[in-house]
C-alpha positions in Angstrom: 147.5 -57.4 175.9 148.0 -55.6 172.8 144.4 -53.7 174.4 145.5 -53.2 177.2 148.8 -51.5 176.1 147.2 -48.9 173.8 145.0 -47.9 176.4 148.1 -47.3 178.8 149.7 -45.3 176.1 146.5 -43.4 175.8 146.1 -42.6 179.0 149.7 -41.5 179.3 149.1 -38.9 176.3 146.1 -37.7 178.6 147.9 -37.3 182.0 150.8 -35.4 180.1 148.6 -33.3 178.4 147.0 -32.3 181.6 149.8 -31.1 183.2 150.0 -27.8 181.6 148.9 -24.6 182.8 148.6 -20.8 182.5 151.2 -19.1 183.7 150.1 -15.6 183.3 148.4 -13.4 186.1 145.3 -11.1 185.2 146.1 -6.8 185.6 143.5 -5.3 188.0 141.6 -3.9 184.9 140.7 -7.3 183.6 140.3 -8.8 187.2 137.7 -6.2 188.0 136.3 -6.5 184.5 135.3 -10.2 185.3 134.6 -10.3 188.4 132.0 -6.9 188.1 130.4 -9.3 185.3 129.8 -12.2 187.3 128.5 -9.9 190.4 126.2 -8.5 188.6 124.9 -11.1 186.2 122.3 -10.8 184.1 118.9 -11.8 184.6 118.1 -13.9 181.2 122.5 -15.1 181.7 122.9 -12.9 178.7 121.0 -15.3 176.8 118.0 -15.5 174.5 115.6 -18.0 173.8 116.0 -19.6 169.9 112.7 -19.1 169.7 112.5 -15.3 170.2 115.9 -14.8 168.7 113.8 -15.4 165.1 110.8 -14.2 165.5 112.7 -11.3 166.1 114.2 -11.9 163.3 111.7 -12.7 161.0 109.4 -9.9 161.9 112.2 -7.8 160.4 113.8 -6.1 163.7 117.4 -4.6 162.8 119.7 -7.0 165.3 123.3 -7.0 165.3 124.0 -10.2 164.6 127.0 -12.4 164.6 127.9 -15.6 163.6 131.1 -17.5 164.8 130.8 -20.9 162.9 133.5 -21.1 160.2 132.6 -19.2 156.5 131.9 -22.6 154.6 128.8 -23.2 157.0 127.9 -19.3 156.9 128.2 -19.3 153.0 125.3 -22.0 153.2 122.9 -20.0 155.4 123.0 -17.7 158.2 120.4 -16.0 160.1 119.7 -12.3 157.9 122.1 -9.8 158.7 124.5 -11.7 160.8 127.9 -10.9 160.0 130.3 -14.0 160.4 133.5 -13.6 162.8 134.7 -17.2 162.3 135.5 -18.6 166.0 139.6 -19.0 166.1 142.5 -16.4 167.1 141.8 -13.7 164.4 138.7 -12.5 163.4 137.0 -11.2 166.8 139.8 -10.0 168.5 140.6 -7.9 165.4 136.4 -6.6 165.4 136.4 -4.8 169.0 136.5 -1.5 167.6 133.9 -2.2 165.2 131.2 -3.4 167.4 129.0 -1.4 168.7 128.4 -0.1 172.2 125.1 1.0 172.4 122.8 -2.2 171.2 122.6 -5.8 172.3 125.5 -8.0 170.1 123.6 -11.3 169.4 126.0 -14.2 169.1 125.8 -17.6 167.4 128.1 -20.5 167.0 126.9 -24.7 166.6 125.5 -25.6 169.8 126.3 -22.0 171.7 129.2 -23.4 174.1 131.8 -21.2 172.1 129.3 -18.7 171.5 129.0 -18.3 175.7 132.5 -18.0 175.7 132.6 -15.0 173.8 129.5 -13.1 175.0 131.3 -13.3 178.4 134.4 -11.7 176.9 132.5 -8.9 175.3 130.5 -8.1 178.4 133.9 -8.0 180.3 135.0 -5.5 177.6 132.0 -3.2 178.3 129.6 -4.2 175.5 126.1 -6.0 175.9 126.2 -9.2 174.8 123.9 -12.1 174.5 124.3 -15.8 172.9 121.3 -17.5 171.1 120.4 -20.8 173.1 121.8 -23.8 171.6 123.3 -22.0 168.7 122.7 -23.0 165.3 122.5 -26.6 165.6 120.4 -27.7 168.6 118.5 -23.8 169.0 117.9 -21.9 165.6 117.3 -24.8 163.5 115.4 -26.7 165.3 112.6 -23.4 165.4 109.8 -24.0 163.4 109.8 -21.9 160.0 113.8 -20.6 160.8 114.2 -20.6 157.0 112.2 -17.4 157.0 114.8 -16.3 158.9 117.6 -17.4 157.0 120.0 -15.7 154.0 123.2 -16.5 152.2 124.4 -12.9 151.2 127.1 -12.2 153.1 127.6 -9.1 155.4 130.1 -7.0 156.4 131.2 -5.0 159.5 130.8 -1.9 160.0 133.7 1.1 160.3 135.4 1.9 163.7 133.4 3.3 166.4 134.3 5.8 168.7 134.3 3.3 171.4 137.3 2.2 172.7 137.7 -1.2 174.7 140.9 -0.6 177.6 143.6 -1.3 176.3 144.6 -4.0 178.8 141.2 -5.8 178.5 141.9 -5.8 174.5 145.6 -7.6 175.3 143.9 -10.2 177.4 141.1 -11.0 174.9 143.7 -11.2 172.1 145.6 -13.7 174.5 142.8 -16.0 174.8 142.1 -16.1 171.3 145.9 -16.8 170.5 146.2 -19.4 172.9 143.1 -21.5 170.4 146.2 -22.3 168.3 147.9 -23.8 171.3 145.3 -26.1 172.1 143.8 -26.9 168.5 145.4 -30.3 168.5 144.7 -31.2 171.6 142.0 -32.7 174.0 141.2 -29.3 174.8 140.6 -27.7 171.4 138.2 -25.2 171.7 139.1 -24.7 175.6 136.7 -27.5 175.6 137.0 -31.5 176.4 134.7 -34.7 175.1 132.7 -36.0 177.6 134.7 -39.4 177.0 138.1 -37.6 177.6 137.3 -36.4 180.7 135.8 -39.9 181.6 139.4 -41.3 180.4 141.1 -38.4 182.2 139.5 -39.0 185.7 139.9 -43.1 185.7 144.2 -42.2 185.0 143.2 -40.6 188.2 145.1 -37.2 186.6 145.7 -34.4 188.4 142.8 -32.4 188.0 139.4 -30.4 189.7 136.1 -30.9 188.3 133.9 -27.9 189.3 130.6 -28.4 188.4 128.1 -24.5 188.2 124.9 -26.2 188.5 122.5 -25.6 191.4 123.0 -27.1 194.9 120.0 -29.0 194.5 121.0 -30.6 191.3 124.3 -31.1 192.5 122.7 -32.8 195.2 120.3 -35.1 192.9 123.6 -36.2 191.1 126.7 -34.8 189.9 130.7 -36.2 188.3 132.4 -38.3 190.9 134.8 -35.8 192.8 133.2 -32.3 191.8 133.3 -29.5 193.8 130.1 -26.9 193.2 130.2 -23.1 192.6 126.5 -22.7 191.7 126.1 -20.1 188.7 124.5 -16.9 189.8 125.6 -13.6 191.2 128.5 -13.6 193.7 130.2 -16.8 192.2 132.8 -14.8 191.8 134.0 -14.6 195.3 134.7 -18.2 195.0 136.9 -18.4 192.5 140.2 -17.4 194.3 139.5 -20.5 196.4 140.4 -22.9 193.2 143.6 -24.2 192.9 146.0 -22.3 190.1 147.8 -25.3 189.3 145.4 -27.7 188.4 143.5 -28.5 185.3 139.9 -27.2 185.8 137.0 -28.6 184.2 133.8 -27.1 184.7 130.4 -27.9 183.7 126.7 -26.8 183.8 123.5 -28.1 181.9 124.4 -28.1 178.4 127.8 -26.0 178.3 126.5 -22.4 177.8 126.9 -20.8 181.7 130.0 -23.5 182.1 131.2 -21.6 178.6 131.0 -18.0 180.3 132.9 -19.2 183.4 136.1 -20.8 181.3 136.2 -17.6 179.8 135.8 -15.6 183.1 138.2 -18.0 184.7 141.0 -17.8 181.9 140.8 -14.1 182.0 141.8 -14.7 185.9 144.4 -17.0 184.8 143.4 -20.2 185.6 143.6 -23.6 183.1 140.1 -24.1 182.6 138.2 -25.8 179.9 134.4 -26.6 179.7 132.7 -30.3 179.4 131.5 -30.5 176.3 127.7 -30.8 176.9 127.6 -30.1 180.2 125.8 -32.9 182.3 123.5 -33.0 179.5 119.8 -32.5 179.5 116.6 -33.6 176.6 117.6 -30.2 174.9 121.2 -31.2 174.0 121.0 -35.3 173.3 123.2 -36.8 172.9 125.9 -34.4 174.0 126.7 -34.3 177.8 128.2 -36.3 180.2 124.8 -38.2 181.8 123.7 -38.2 178.2 126.4 -40.7 177.7 125.7 -42.8 179.8 128.6 -41.9 182.6 128.0 -42.4 186.1 127.1 -39.8 188.1 126.9 -39.5 192.6 125.1 -37.9 195.0 
């Protein structure tokens, strides 16, 4: 009986947390920036393969790299030349007028999910940004010989540039990162939800919508029960307006990377969206992801 009551209490906490929704509406400038990005998604999905990235660094290419991990791990070792802008409410918004508009910005985090949120926001702001696939833990650190591309010397960001981001987009990005403080102690920390907490929420019949952005064939082969499918690709923004504004949206892809970009876009448009940690899950990101945790999928 005590175990049952504990589970009931946890479920009630989940249900309470799930009712919060975003109340702001996107300005026309922000809406256009988001929709234009998804209407013209780059062929590489704004990502660079981790091996290709490491090899370019080892070859001595002068790339503009942002490491958005926390300072303690950055100081232990980071990609040569990488500047540390820790993921959180302050660092990245404060650096917008110091970022180059005339070269590609490469971003990595731990597993690439928050990096992809950042990459999407930077692209909305007019920069060309790409994430390093699978981040540091699952990508860079698994490339043979990556140590030759690593240093411990801290690098500083340069002076302000002449490029100015549209004020309305700056404000929306500032609000986006400021909102991280509101979810820091919740199950939606970093605008994500764990596989275990989503399973508990679905078992509790929580009022949420699960959105799969995997391709139709993958969706047909197996998806989270009740999920709707908006396949990742140019033109997906045409379907955003059909999503409910009064529900929590849980977005998932294969490993959580393109879902991170989608969540950034949806939140900028005013939706209360979060991504599923690890996505559906593949062999490349074990043990993370819904199927890697052994949870049920339906056809």
